[in-house]
Biopython code that builds the backbone (N, CA, C, O; Angstrom):
import numpy as np
from Bio.PDB.StructureBuilder import StructureBuilder

atoms = [
    (1, "UNK", "N", (-2.317, 30.259, -4.883)),
    (1, "UNK", "CA", (-2.404, 28.580, -4.777)),
    (1, "UNK", "C", (-2.575, 28.222, -3.798)),
    (1, "UNK", "O", (-1.955, 28.725, -2.861)),
    (2, "UNK", "N", (-3.585, 27.093, -3.574)),
    (2, "UNK", "CA", (-3.760, 26.563, -2.246)),
    (2, "UNK", "C", (-2.605, 26.079, -0.966)),
    (2, "UNK", "O", (-1.501, 25.841, -1.457)),
    (3, "UNK", "N", (-2.635, 25.974, -0.104)),
    (3, "UNK", "CA", (-1.604, 25.958, 1.117)),
    (3, "UNK", "C", (-2.068, 24.452, 1.694)),
    (3, "UNK", "O", (-1.280, 23.711, 2.281)),
    (4, "UNK", "N", (-3.283, 24.162, 1.470)),
    (4, "UNK", "CA", (-4.244, 23.228, 1.837)),
    (4, "UNK", "C", (-5.074, 22.428, 1.410)),
    (4, "UNK", "O", (-6.001, 22.963, 0.802)),
    (5, "UNK", "N", (-5.129, 20.653, 1.541)),
    (5, "UNK", "CA", (-5.892, 20.445, 0.678)),
    (5, "UNK", "C", (-7.095, 19.292, 1.728)),
    (5, "UNK", "O", (-6.619, 18.915, 2.799)),
    (6, "UNK", "N", (-8.252, 18.904, 1.452)),
    (6, "UNK", "CA", (-9.240, 18.475, 2.315)),
    (6, "UNK", "C", (-8.782, 16.723, 2.047)),
    (6, "UNK", "O", (-8.978, 16.281, 0.915)),
    (7, "UNK", "N", (-8.361, 16.063, 2.799)),
    (7, "UNK", "CA", (-8.171, 14.919, 3.120)),
    (7, "UNK", "C", (-9.300, 13.953, 3.611)),
    (7, "UNK", "O", (-9.840, 14.266, 4.672)),
    (8, "UNK", "N", (-9.795, 12.640, 2.877)),
    (8, "UNK", "CA", (-11.036, 11.858, 3.877)),
    (8, "UNK", "C", (-10.166, 10.503, 4.234)),
    (8, "UNK", "O", (-9.387, 9.990, 3.430)),
    (9, "UNK", "N", (-10.343, 10.149, 5.168)),
    (9, "UNK", "CA", (-10.103, 8.569, 5.260)),
    (9, "UNK", "C", (-10.993, 8.114, 5.727)),
    (9, "UNK", "O", (-11.725, 8.537, 6.622)),
    (10, "UNK", "N", (-11.024, 6.492, 4.714)),
    (10, "UNK", "CA", (-11.968, 5.718, 4.737)),
    (10, "UNK", "C", (-11.289, 4.608, 5.330)),
    (10, "UNK", "O", (-10.199, 4.185, 4.945)),
    (11, "UNK", "N", (-12.171, 4.004, 6.572)),
    (11, "UNK", "CA", (-11.573, 2.549, 7.158)),
    (11, "UNK", "C", (-12.215, 1.408, 6.165)),
    (11, "UNK", "O", (-13.418, 1.492, 5.917)),
    (12, "UNK", "N", (-11.502, 0.427, 5.638)),
    (12, "UNK", "CA", (-11.932, -0.796, 4.937)),
    (12, "UNK", "C", (-12.619, -1.728, 6.395)),
    (12, "UNK", "O", (-12.043, -1.892, 7.470)),
    (13, "UNK", "N", (-13.759, -2.146, 6.069)),
    (13, "UNK", "CA", (-14.531, -2.921, 7.034)),
    (13, "UNK", "C", (-14.138, -4.243, 6.552)),
    (13, "UNK", "O", (-13.661, -4.450, 5.436)),
    (14, "UNK", "N", (-14.373, -5.169, 7.490)),
    (14, "UNK", "CA", (-14.214, -6.954, 6.988)),
    (14, "UNK", "C", (-14.839, -7.147, 6.145)),
    (14, "UNK", "O", (-14.398, -7.960, 5.333)),
    (15, "UNK", "N", (-16.301, -6.465, 5.851)),
    (15, "UNK", "CA", (-17.293, -7.342, 5.088)),
    (15, "UNK", "C", (-16.538, -6.171, 3.738)),
    (15, "UNK", "O", (-17.484, -6.020, 2.965)),
    (16, "UNK", "N", (-15.793, -5.662, 3.392)),
    (16, "UNK", "CA", (-15.391, -5.097, 2.116)),
    (16, "UNK", "C", (-15.786, -3.542, 1.761)),
    (16, "UNK", "O", (-15.389, -2.857, 0.818)),
    (17, "UNK", "N", (-16.825, -3.160, 2.971)),
    (17, "UNK", "CA", (-17.468, -1.738, 2.784)),
    (17, "UNK", "C", (-16.358, -0.962, 3.266)),
    (17, "UNK", "O", (-15.295, -1.411, 3.694)),
    (18, "UNK", "N", (-16.723, 0.327, 3.153)),
    (18, "UNK", "CA", (-15.865, 1.735, 3.479)),
    (18, "UNK", "C", (-16.864, 2.593, 4.456)),
    (18, "UNK", "O", (-18.076, 2.744, 4.305)),
    (19, "UNK", "N", (-16.080, 3.084, 5.436)),
    (19, "UNK", "CA", (-16.617, 3.582, 6.313)),
    (19, "UNK", "C", (-15.783, 4.802, 6.489)),
    (19, "UNK", "O", (-14.613, 4.637, 6.834)),
    (20, "UNK", "N", (-16.452, 6.569, 6.205)),
    (20, "UNK", "CA", (-15.194, 7.526, 6.304)),
    (20, "UNK", "C", (-15.159, 7.840, 8.027)),
    (20, "UNK", "O", (-16.279, 7.759, 8.530)),
    (21, "UNK", "N", (-14.235, 8.125, 8.826)),
    (21, "UNK", "CA", (-13.860, 8.158, 9.800)),
    (21, "UNK", "C", (-13.303, 9.530, 10.041)),
    (21, "UNK", "O", (-13.546, 10.029, 11.139)),
    (22, "UNK", "N", (-12.720, 10.089, 9.334)),
    (22, "UNK", "CA", (-12.092, 11.400, 9.492)),
    (22, "UNK", "C", (-12.248, 12.444, 7.805)),
    (22, "UNK", "O", (-12.426, 12.009, 6.668)),
    (23, "UNK", "N", (-12.120, 13.637, 8.195)),
    (23, "UNK", "CA", (-11.666, 14.428, 7.077)),
    (23, "UNK", "C", (-11.952, 15.607, 7.581)),
    (23, "UNK", "O", (-12.878, 16.052, 8.258)),
    (24, "UNK", "N", (-10.740, 16.138, 7.009)),
    (24, "UNK", "CA", (-10.164, 17.600, 7.575)),
    (24, "UNK", "C", (-9.220, 17.960, 6.569)),
    (24, "UNK", "O", (-8.999, 17.062, 5.757)),
    (25, "UNK", "N", (-8.508, 19.195, 6.377)),
    (25, "UNK", "CA", (-7.546, 19.991, 5.789)),
    (25, "UNK", "C", (-6.528, 19.933, 6.344)),
    (25, "UNK", "O", (-6.321, 20.283, 7.506)),
    (26, "UNK", "N", (-5.583, 19.376, 5.409)),
    (26, "UNK", "CA", (-3.945, 18.667, 5.542)),
    (26, "UNK", "C", (-3.117, 19.621, 4.734)),
    (26, "UNK", "O", (-3.285, 19.665, 3.515)),
    (27, "UNK", "N", (-2.296, 20.336, 5.286)),
    (27, "UNK", "CA", (-1.502, 21.541, 5.076)),
    (27, "UNK", "C", (-0.449, 20.387, 3.890)),
    (27, "UNK", "O", (-0.196, 19.205, 4.122)),
    (28, "UNK", "N", (0.012, 21.218, 2.608)),
    (28, "UNK", "CA", (0.758, 20.298, 1.526)),
    (28, "UNK", "C", (1.429, 19.744, 2.251)),
    (28, "UNK", "O", (1.303, 18.524, 2.147)),
    (29, "UNK", "N", (2.622, 20.287, 3.505)),
    (29, "UNK", "CA", (3.579, 19.597, 3.791)),
    (29, "UNK", "C", (3.229, 17.959, 4.394)),
    (29, "UNK", "O", (4.028, 17.029, 4.276)),
    (30, "UNK", "N", (1.695, 17.829, 5.138)),
    (30, "UNK", "CA", (1.422, 16.442, 5.628)),
    (30, "UNK", "C", (0.917, 15.482, 4.563)),
    (30, "UNK", "O", (1.051, 14.260, 4.643)),
    (31, "UNK", "N", (0.344, 16.106, 3.586)),
    (31, "UNK", "CA", (0.219, 15.327, 2.334)),
    (31, "UNK", "C", (1.376, 14.837, 1.662)),
    (31, "UNK", "O", (1.259, 13.787, 1.030)),
    (32, "UNK", "N", (2.698, 15.545, 1.701)),
    (32, "UNK", "CA", (3.762, 15.023, 0.904)),
    (32, "UNK", "C", (4.171, 14.080, 1.875)),
    (32, "UNK", "O", (4.556, 13.028, 1.365)),
    (33, "UNK", "N", (4.208, 14.114, 2.990)),
    (33, "UNK", "CA", (4.761, 13.137, 4.089)),
    (33, "UNK", "C", (4.084, 11.658, 4.364)),
    (33, "UNK", "O", (4.396, 10.792, 5.181)),
    (34, "UNK", "N", (2.981, 11.699, 3.316)),
    (34, "UNK", "CA", (2.324, 10.281, 2.855)),
    (34, "UNK", "C", (3.534, 9.246, 2.137)),
    (34, "UNK", "O", (3.492, 8.016, 2.142)),
    (35, "UNK", "N", (4.632, 10.119, 1.515)),
    (35, "UNK", "CA", (5.497, 8.961, 0.559)),
    (35, "UNK", "C", (6.085, 8.491, 1.566)),
    (35, "UNK", "O", (6.566, 7.371, 1.394)),
    (36, "UNK", "N", (6.278, 9.160, 3.007)),
    (36, "UNK", "CA", (7.569, 8.293, 4.038)),
    (36, "UNK", "C", (7.031, 7.705, 5.288)),
    (36, "UNK", "O", (7.782, 7.426, 6.223)),
    (37, "UNK", "N", (5.469, 7.465, 5.342)),
    (37, "UNK", "CA", (4.636, 7.136, 6.323)),
    (37, "UNK", "C", (3.741, 5.657, 5.679)),
    (37, "UNK", "O", (3.406, 5.475, 4.509)),
    (38, "UNK", "N", (3.550, 4.893, 6.662)),
    (38, "UNK", "CA", (2.326, 4.187, 6.468)),
    (38, "UNK", "C", (1.167, 3.776, 7.546)),
    (38, "UNK", "O", (0.147, 3.094, 7.457)),
    (39, "UNK", "N", (1.663, 4.355, 8.386)),
    (39, "UNK", "CA", (0.581, 4.483, 9.515)),
    (39, "UNK", "C", (0.245, 5.956, 10.148)),
    (39, "UNK", "O", (1.118, 6.753, 10.490)),
    (40, "UNK", "N", (-1.120, 6.177, 10.244)),
    (40, "UNK", "CA", (-1.579, 6.960, 10.621)),
    (40, "UNK", "C", (-1.872, 6.782, 12.153)),
    (40, "UNK", "O", (-1.707, 5.687, 12.691)),
    (41, "UNK", "N", (-2.386, 8.077, 12.962)),
    (41, "UNK", "CA", (-3.240, 8.063, 14.090)),
    (41, "UNK", "C", (-4.086, 9.158, 14.081)),
    (41, "UNK", "O", (-3.705, 10.328, 14.064)),
    (42, "UNK", "N", (-5.786, 8.596, 14.098)),
    (42, "UNK", "CA", (-6.647, 9.479, 14.063)),
    (42, "UNK", "C", (-6.993, 8.976, 15.415)),
    (42, "UNK", "O", (-6.510, 7.973, 15.941)),
    (43, "UNK", "N", (-8.242, 10.103, 16.132)),
    (43, "UNK", "CA", (-8.585, 9.609, 17.740)),
    (43, "UNK", "C", (-8.156, 8.865, 18.554)),
    (43, "UNK", "O", (-8.966, 8.408, 19.360)),
    (44, "UNK", "N", (-6.988, 8.538, 18.633)),
    (44, "UNK", "CA", (-6.103, 7.834, 19.655)),
    (44, "UNK", "C", (-5.895, 6.655, 18.913)),
    (44, "UNK", "O", (-5.170, 5.908, 19.572)),
    (45, "UNK", "N", (-6.337, 5.964, 17.407)),
    (45, "UNK", "CA", (-5.949, 4.550, 17.150)),
    (45, "UNK", "C", (-5.144, 4.694, 16.143)),
    (45, "UNK", "O", (-4.940, 5.783, 15.607)),
    (46, "UNK", "N", (-4.654, 3.694, 15.816)),
    (46, "UNK", "CA", (-3.802, 3.471, 14.645)),
    (46, "UNK", "C", (-3.940, 2.517, 13.407)),
    (46, "UNK", "O", (-4.104, 1.298, 13.351)),
    (47, "UNK", "N", (-3.831, 3.398, 12.510)),
    (47, "UNK", "CA", (-4.280, 2.683, 10.990)),
    (47, "UNK", "C", (-3.141, 2.505, 10.187)),
    (47, "UNK", "O", (-2.087, 3.112, 10.378)),
    (48, "UNK", "N", (-3.285, 1.878, 9.503)),
    (48, "UNK", "CA", (-2.142, 1.347, 8.200)),
    (48, "UNK", "C", (-2.783, 2.014, 7.156)),
    (48, "UNK", "O", (-4.007, 1.928, 7.058)),
    (49, "UNK", "N", (-1.976, 2.816, 6.180)),
    (49, "UNK", "CA", (-2.661, 3.479, 5.046)),
    (49, "UNK", "C", (-2.207, 2.170, 3.770)),
    (49, "UNK", "O", (-1.118, 1.621, 3.602)),
    (50, "UNK", "N", (-3.365, 2.004, 3.110)),
    (50, "UNK", "CA", (-3.695, 0.884, 2.172)),
    (50, "UNK", "C", (-3.119, 1.511, 0.876)),
    (50, "UNK", "O", (-1.996, 1.267, 0.433)),
    (51, "UNK", "N", (-4.071, 2.387, 0.302)),
    (51, "UNK", "CA", (-3.728, 3.105, -0.639)),
    (51, "UNK", "C", (-4.363, 4.616, -0.590)),
    (51, "UNK", "O", (-4.725, 5.088, 0.488)),
    (52, "UNK", "N", (-4.467, 5.282, -1.703)),
    (52, "UNK", "CA", (-4.930, 6.484, -1.709)),
    (52, "UNK", "C", (-5.585, 7.220, -3.565)),
    (52, "UNK", "O", (-5.157, 6.781, -4.632)),
    (53, "UNK", "N", (-6.507, 8.205, -3.459)),
    (53, "UNK", "CA", (-6.714, 8.324, -4.760)),
    (53, "UNK", "C", (-6.990, 9.876, -4.584)),
    (53, "UNK", "O", (-7.215, 10.440, -3.513)),
    (54, "UNK", "N", (-6.930, 10.465, -5.853)),
    (54, "UNK", "CA", (-7.237, 11.861, -5.634)),
    (54, "UNK", "C", (-8.954, 12.113, -6.332)),
    (54, "UNK", "O", (-9.057, 12.163, -7.557)),
    (55, "UNK", "N", (-9.667, 12.194, -5.835)),
    (55, "UNK", "CA", (-10.953, 12.574, -6.374)),
    (55, "UNK", "C", (-11.179, 13.889, -6.984)),
    (55, "UNK", "O", (-11.157, 14.902, -6.285)),
    (56, "UNK", "N", (-11.422, 13.940, -8.401)),
    (56, "UNK", "CA", (-11.483, 15.181, -8.866)),
    (56, "UNK", "C", (-12.716, 15.925, -8.732)),
    (56, "UNK", "O", (-12.913, 17.140, -8.759)),
    (57, "UNK", "N", (-13.606, 14.830, -8.562)),
    (57, "UNK", "CA", (-15.169, 15.423, -8.512)),
    (57, "UNK", "C", (-15.308, 16.486, -7.319)),
    (57, "UNK", "O", (-15.937, 17.544, -7.297)),
    (58, "UNK", "N", (-14.730, 16.034, -6.595)),
    (58, "UNK", "CA", (-14.917, 16.647, -4.731)),
    (58, "UNK", "C", (-13.727, 17.139, -4.888)),
    (58, "UNK", "O", (-13.803, 18.200, -4.270)),
    (59, "UNK", "N", (-12.439, 17.046, -5.407)),
    (59, "UNK", "CA", (-11.671, 17.905, -4.996)),
    (59, "UNK", "C", (-10.725, 17.552, -3.702)),
    (59, "UNK", "O", (-9.852, 18.282, -3.231)),
    (60, "UNK", "N", (-11.199, 15.982, -3.149)),
    (60, "UNK", "CA", (-10.208, 15.721, -1.951)),
    (60, "UNK", "C", (-9.527, 14.489, -2.145)),
    (60, "UNK", "O", (-10.057, 13.691, -2.918)),
    (61, "UNK", "N", (-8.290, 14.126, -1.511)),
    (61, "UNK", "CA", (-7.475, 12.851, -1.273)),
    (61, "UNK", "C", (-8.162, 12.235, -0.481)),
    (61, "UNK", "O", (-8.436, 12.525, 0.684)),
    (62, "UNK", "N", (-8.499, 11.253, -1.164)),
    (62, "UNK", "CA", (-9.315, 10.012, -0.139)),
    (62, "UNK", "C", (-7.929, 8.771, 0.023)),
    (62, "UNK", "O", (-7.144, 8.440, -0.865)),
    (63, "UNK", "N", (-7.974, 8.376, 1.165)),
    (63, "UNK", "CA", (-6.779, 7.606, 1.932)),
    (63, "UNK", "C", (-7.670, 6.157, 2.575)),
    (63, "UNK", "O", (-8.590, 6.148, 3.392)),
    (64, "UNK", "N", (-7.043, 5.055, 1.903)),
    (64, "UNK", "CA", (-7.746, 3.855, 2.833)),
    (64, "UNK", "C", (-7.180, 3.421, 3.533)),
    (64, "UNK", "O", (-6.023, 3.184, 3.184)),
    (65, "UNK", "N", (-7.538, 3.076, 4.790)),
    (65, "UNK", "CA", (-7.146, 2.548, 5.940)),
    (65, "UNK", "C", (-7.432, 1.214, 6.639)),
    (65, "UNK", "O", (-8.608, 0.854, 6.690)),
    (66, "UNK", "N", (-6.450, 0.418, 7.199)),
    (66, "UNK", "CA", (-7.317, -0.648, 8.265)),
    (66, "UNK", "C", (-6.758, -0.340, 9.208)),
    (66, "UNK", "O", (-5.641, 0.177, 9.212)),
    (67, "UNK", "N", (-7.505, -0.629, 10.291)),
    (67, "UNK", "CA", (-7.146, -0.733, 12.023)),
    (67, "UNK", "C", (-6.236, -1.438, 12.490)),
    (67, "UNK", "O", (-6.527, -2.598, 12.198)),
    (68, "UNK", "N", (-4.944, -1.404, 13.260)),
    (68, "UNK", "CA", (-3.970, -1.938, 13.377)),
    (68, "UNK", "C", (-4.553, -2.577, 14.870)),
    (68, "UNK", "O", (-5.196, -1.890, 15.664)),
    (69, "UNK", "N", (-4.260, -3.796, 15.061)),
    (69, "UNK", "CA", (-4.802, -4.597, 16.218)),
    (69, "UNK", "C", (-3.622, -4.204, 17.157)),
    (69, "UNK", "O", (-2.430, -4.197, 16.852)),
    (70, "UNK", "N", (-4.247, -3.839, 18.505)),
    (70, "UNK", "CA", (-3.287, -3.544, 19.782)),
    (70, "UNK", "C", (-3.059, -4.836, 20.167)),
    (70, "UNK", "O", (-3.885, -5.748, 20.185)),
    (71, "UNK", "N", (-1.326, -4.900, 20.630)),
    (71, "UNK", "CA", (-1.312, -6.020, 21.226)),
    (71, "UNK", "C", (-0.946, -6.264, 22.533)),
    (71, "UNK", "O", (-0.982, -7.410, 22.980)),
]
sb = StructureBuilder()
sb.init_structure("model")
sb.init_model(0)
sb.init_chain("A")
sb.init_seg("    ")
for serial, (resi, resn, name, xyz) in enumerate(atoms, 1):
    if name == "N":
        sb.init_residue(resn, " ", resi, " ")
    sb.init_atom(name, np.array(xyz, "f"), 0.0, 1.0, " ", f" {name:<3s}", serial, name[0])
structure = sb.get_structure()
């Protein structure tokens, strides 16, 4: 049984387009933590998670995020 899953983060652009910002293997504990978190940090930037989908064609978990504004 696999102990990791490849996760791709897509940033939703102002024009509605999607831009891939990160792809890496996550432990199953990190994937399970998504039930309890609303925000992720990647490359020093904070993003709000919007929704996710399991892409069976690629075997990847895809998560849609939007950047948080720094105050």
